[in-house]
PASEBA-1860 file (N, C-alpha, C; in nm, 3 decimals):
! residues 83
1> MSIQALIG> -3.620/-9.070/9.144/-3.535/-9.124/9.207/-3.463/-9.271/9.214 ~ -3.350/-9.322/9.207/-3.298/-9.471/9.220/-3.308/-9.487/9.334 ~ -3.341/-9.684/9.246/-3.323/-9.762/9.365/-3.211/-9.751/9.538 ~ -3.167/-9.724/9.443/-2.972/-9.680/9.546/-3.055/-9.588/9.615 ~ -3.007/-9.484/9.595/-3.065/-9.361/9.630/-3.185/-9.390/9.739 ~ -3.296/-9.417/9.742/-3.391/-9.471/9.823/-3.340/-9.553/9.935 ~ -3.269/-9.641/9.922/-3.191/-9.721/9.993/-3.091/-9.691/10.094 ~ -2.995/-9.585/10.041/-2.921/-9.459/10.127/-3.040/-9.403/10.204
9> EEGAMEED> -3.099/-9.350/10.143/-3.207/-9.257/10.202/-3.319/-9.342/10.337 ~ -3.350/-9.432/10.344/-3.385/-9.549/10.420/-3.290/-9.626/10.510 ~ -3.163/-9.653/10.511/-3.045/-9.674/10.547/-3.055/-9.547/10.678 ~ -3.037/-9.449/10.609/-3.011/-9.353/10.731/-3.133/-9.305/10.869 ~ -3.225/-9.384/10.803/-3.362/-9.314/10.936/-3.303/-9.387/11.056 ~ -3.382/-9.363/11.156/-3.426/-9.413/11.262/-3.457/-9.561/11.264 ~ -3.479/-9.712/11.343/-3.483/-9.822/11.316/-3.636/-9.761/11.292 ~ -3.716/-9.684/11.403/-3.869/-9.759/11.459/-3.930/-9.683/11.305
17> DKLTYVFL> -3.871/-9.591/11.270/-3.869/-9.492/11.122/-3.899/-9.576/10.998 ~ -3.794/-9.700/11.025/-3.745/-9.740/10.901/-3.873/-9.823/10.820 ~ -3.913/-9.857/10.681/-3.995/-9.964/10.538/-3.924/-10.072/10.556 ~ -3.996/-10.160/10.561/-3.947/-10.288/10.506/-3.925/-10.334/10.343 ~ -4.068/-10.215/10.293/-4.066/-10.221/10.132/-4.117/-10.160/10.115 ~ -4.134/-10.109/9.963/-4.197/-10.014/9.891/-4.268/-10.040/9.738 ~ -4.374/-9.991/9.715/-4.380/-10.046/9.595/-4.335/-9.864/9.501 ~ -4.301/-9.904/9.445/-4.288/-9.862/9.316/-4.383/-9.856/9.136
25> AGATTMSD> -4.444/-9.732/9.117/-4.477/-9.673/9.025/-4.406/-9.663/8.876 ~ -4.329/-9.691/8.817/-4.243/-9.639/8.716/-4.260/-9.552/8.624 ~ -4.255/-9.546/8.508/-4.212/-9.616/8.328/-4.231/-9.719/8.276 ~ -4.153/-9.806/8.308/-4.193/-9.942/8.303/-4.389/-9.981/8.380 ~ -4.406/-9.934/8.474/-4.609/-9.934/8.519/-4.632/-9.859/8.443 ~ -4.588/-9.750/8.394/-4.708/-9.699/8.308/-4.754/-9.696/8.161 ~ -4.586/-9.761/8.127/-4.603/-9.814/8.007/-4.650/-9.986/7.897 ~ -4.658/-10.055/8.049/-4.723/-10.175/8.054/-4.859/-10.217/8.026
33> PSSSLLPV> -4.916/-10.233/7.964/-5.091/-10.321/7.960/-5.081/-10.339/8.108 ~ -5.026/-10.449/8.220/-5.033/-10.484/8.281/-5.039/-10.382/8.423 ~ -5.011/-10.303/8.419/-4.980/-10.220/8.518/-4.913/-10.292/8.608 ~ -4.821/-10.364/8.595/-4.697/-10.406/8.696/-4.647/-10.305/8.828 ~ -4.639/-10.352/8.920/-4.575/-10.233/8.981/-4.382/-10.319/9.005 ~ -4.364/-10.233/9.096/-4.168/-10.318/9.156/-4.200/-10.289/9.301 ~ -4.166/-10.372/9.346/-4.178/-10.429/9.546/-4.011/-10.386/9.489 ~ -4.011/-10.301/9.649/-3.883/-10.345/9.664/-3.823/-10.351/9.803
41> DLYDEPGR> -3.745/-10.448/9.792/-3.742/-10.476/9.946/-3.636/-10.334/10.037 ~ -3.664/-10.324/10.135/-3.611/-10.242/10.205/-3.497/-10.241/10.367 ~ -3.535/-10.390/10.313/-3.537/-10.454/10.470/-3.373/-10.591/10.482 ~ -3.474/-10.697/10.412/-3.406/-10.818/10.413/-3.244/-10.825/10.287 ~ -3.262/-10.809/10.227/-3.218/-10.792/10.119/-3.179/-10.632/9.960 ~ -3.187/-10.525/10.015/-3.206/-10.419/9.981/-3.186/-10.424/9.894 ~ -3.323/-10.362/9.798/-3.266/-10.347/9.626/-3.298/-10.468/9.600 ~ -3.347/-10.551/9.633/-3.416/-10.695/9.583/-3.533/-10.640/9.550
49> TFRVPAQW> -3.584/-10.697/9.440/-3.696/-10.637/9.364/-3.774/-10.778/9.240 ~ -3.901/-10.718/9.230/-3.964/-10.812/9.156/-4.096/-10.767/9.093 ~ -4.171/-10.848/8.993/-4.283/-10.710/8.935/-4.404/-10.794/8.942 ~ -4.476/-10.712/8.979/-4.666/-10.758/9.054/-4.771/-10.702/8.957 ~ -4.850/-10.769/8.892/-4.961/-10.693/8.852/-5.065/-10.566/8.913 ~ -5.108/-10.450/8.929/-5.138/-10.421/9.010/-5.247/-10.484/9.129 ~ -5.293/-10.584/8.968/-5.411/-10.637/9.051/-5.393/-10.685/9.128 ~ -5.289/-10.744/9.229/-5.284/-10.840/9.290/-5.177/-10.760/9.395
57> YSEISANL> -5.168/-10.599/9.413/-5.096/-10.470/9.526/-5.131/-10.542/9.659 ~ -5.277/-10.537/9.673/-5.338/-10.587/9.783/-5.312/-10.712/9.845 ~ -5.288/-10.823/9.757/-5.274/-10.910/9.818/-5.120/-10.902/9.905 ~ -5.052/-10.902/9.807/-4.893/-10.925/9.755/-4.863/-10.797/9.922 ~ -4.929/-10.733/9.940/-4.889/-10.588/9.986/-4.883/-10.614/10.162 ~ -4.989/-10.748/10.188/-5.100/-10.750/10.378/-5.008/-10.894/10.322 ~ -4.960/-11.019/10.279/-4.865/-11.062/10.264/-4.735/-11.074/10.353 ~ -4.633/-10.946/10.229/-4.475/-10.910/10.299/-4.488/-10.850/10.474
65> SITNMDFA> -4.651/-10.731/10.490/-4.654/-10.710/10.601/-4.686/-10.770/10.720 ~ -4.718/-10.874/10.716/-4.695/-10.962/10.870/-4.638/-11.128/10.775 ~ -4.553/-11.146/10.733/-4.425/-11.232/10.693/-4.533/-11.354/10.655 ~ -4.586/-11.343/10.603/-4.644/-11.465/10.524/-4.607/-11.518/10.381 ~ -4.499/-11.390/10.352/-4.458/-11.404/10.235/-4.349/-11.343/10.240 ~ -4.228/-11.357/10.181/-4.119/-11.310/10.154/-4.080/-11.269/10.050 ~ -3.980/-11.153/10.023/-3.949/-11.174/9.861/-3.895/-11.338/9.734 ~ -3.853/-11.352/9.864/-3.787/-11.526/9.834/-3.921/-11.565/9.754
73> DAADDSGT> -4.003/-11.581/9.747/-4.127/-11.675/9.778/-4.215/-11.586/9.657 ~ -4.222/-11.474/9.620/-4.316/-11.379/9.578/-4.308/-11.423/9.425 ~ -4.157/-11.413/9.327/-4.210/-11.434/9.177/-4.136/-11.528/9.132 ~ -4.167/-11.536/9.010/-4.166/-11.706/8.952/-4.002/-11.721/8.866 ~ -3.951/-11.776/8.819/-3.834/-11.747/8.752/-3.806/-11.653/8.616 ~ -3.981/-11.540/8.585/-3.891/-11.472/8.506/-3.915/-11.290/8.636 ~ -3.938/-11.333/8.740/-3.909/-11.208/8.866/-4.022/-11.169/8.904 ~ -4.142/-11.254/8.802/-4.331/-11.148/8.854/-4.371/-11.242/8.920
81> FRG> -4.476/-11.147/8.996/-4.582/-11.295/9.035/-4.705/-11.278/8.997 ~ -4.713/-11.410/9.001/-4.829/-11.472/8.890/-4.974/-11.505/8.975 ~ -4.978/-11.487/9.128/-5.067/-11.530/9.242/-5.091/-11.683/9.265
END
């Protein structure tokens, strides 16, 4: 499934059922030694992404869920969260 298809499906859902973000593990994740995940914004700017090493998943997920961080704050200039 493409990111655009995911955004389209999410847009068709009832407001109470919508997700604000999702973490994807694709071919890049599986082939990258750092096992980076791809968080995808489904709410503020649907389709916005960055890379996060798997070791930081719980911290990023928790901070996104309580809006202590947003996608704009999460990544450096290379598009990767470094901790």
